[in-house]
C-alpha positions as CSV (number, residue, x, y, z in Angstrom):
1,M,-21.5,31.7,63.6
2,K,-21.1,28.6,61.1
3,I,-22.4,29.4,57.4
4,R,-22.4,26.1,55.8
5,I,-23.0,25.9,51.6
6,D,-23.2,22.6,49.9
7,I,-22.9,22.9,46.3
8,D,-23.3,19.3,44.5
9,C,-22.1,19.5,40.7
10,T,-19.6,18.0,38.4
11,P,-16.4,19.3,38.3
12,R,-17.4,20.3,34.5
13,E,-20.2,22.3,35.8
14,A,-17.6,23.9,38.7
15,R,-15.2,25.1,35.9
16,S,-17.8,26.6,33.8
17,F,-19.7,28.3,36.5
18,L,-16.2,30.2,37.7
19,G,-15.1,30.6,33.8
20,L,-12.3,28.1,33.9
21,P,-11.6,26.9,30.6
22,D,-12.2,23.2,29.1
23,V,-9.5,21.7,29.2
24,E,-10.5,18.3,28.7
25,P,-10.0,18.1,24.7
26,L,-6.0,18.6,26.1
27,Q,-5.6,16.5,28.3
28,K,-7.3,13.8,26.1
29,Q,-4.9,14.5,23.2
30,M,-1.9,14.7,25.5
31,M,-2.6,11.6,27.0
32,E,-2.8,10.0,23.3
33,Q,0.6,11.5,22.5
34,L,2.4,9.8,25.5
35,G,0.4,6.8,25.0
36,E,1.7,6.9,21.4
37,K,5.5,7.6,22.4
38,I,5.4,4.9,25.1
39,Q,4.2,2.3,22.5
40,S,6.8,3.5,20.3
41,Y,10.1,3.7,22.8
42,A,8.3,-0.3,23.6
43,A,8.6,-1.2,20.0
44,N,12.1,-0.2,19.5
45,M,13.5,-1.5,23.0
46,D,16.4,-4.0,22.6
47,M,16.0,-6.3,25.6
48,E,19.8,-7.6,24.8
49,A,21.6,-4.2,24.6
50,L,19.5,-3.4,28.2
51,M,20.5,-6.3,29.7
52,K,24.1,-5.9,28.8
53,M,24.2,-2.3,30.0
54,W,22.6,-3.7,33.2
55,M,24.9,-6.8,33.2
56,T,28.2,-4.8,32.7
57,G,30.0,-7.1,34.9
58,G,28.3,-10.3,34.7
59,L,27.8,-12.5,37.9
60,K,30.3,-10.3,39.7
61,G,28.2,-7.1,38.6
62,M,25.5,-8.9,40.5
63,E,27.4,-10.2,43.5
64,N,28.6,-6.2,43.9
65,L,24.8,-5.2,43.4
66,Q,23.6,-7.6,45.9
67,Q,26.1,-6.8,48.7
68,Q,25.4,-2.9,48.4
69,F,21.3,-3.9,48.9
70,W,22.3,-6.1,51.6
71,A,24.6,-3.4,53.2
72,Q,21.8,-0.9,53.6
73,F,19.9,-3.0,55.6
74,A,22.6,-4.5,57.9
75,P,23.2,-1.3,59.9
76,G,19.6,-1.1,60.6
77,S,19.4,-4.9,61.8
78,G,21.9,-4.6,64.3
79,K,23.9,-6.9,63.1
80,K,27.2,-6.6,62.0
81,D,28.1,-7.2,58.1
82,T,30.0,-10.2,57.5
């Protein structure tokens, strides 16, 4: 024997029916704070310092990065690393 019950309600109505707290105001506040933090971080970011950090070895660092990248794919391709 199978019994099937379909309930058509919104998430807000389901939370209210089950006695769960309404977290929508808290969620909205947290998202606003997160947005503010992301905007302040992006505004204070120094792109020149970031690039210097990523490119510590100059072009040699990029060559090493490229070699490491291709080394990850060489074993799976069946070709030997040259």
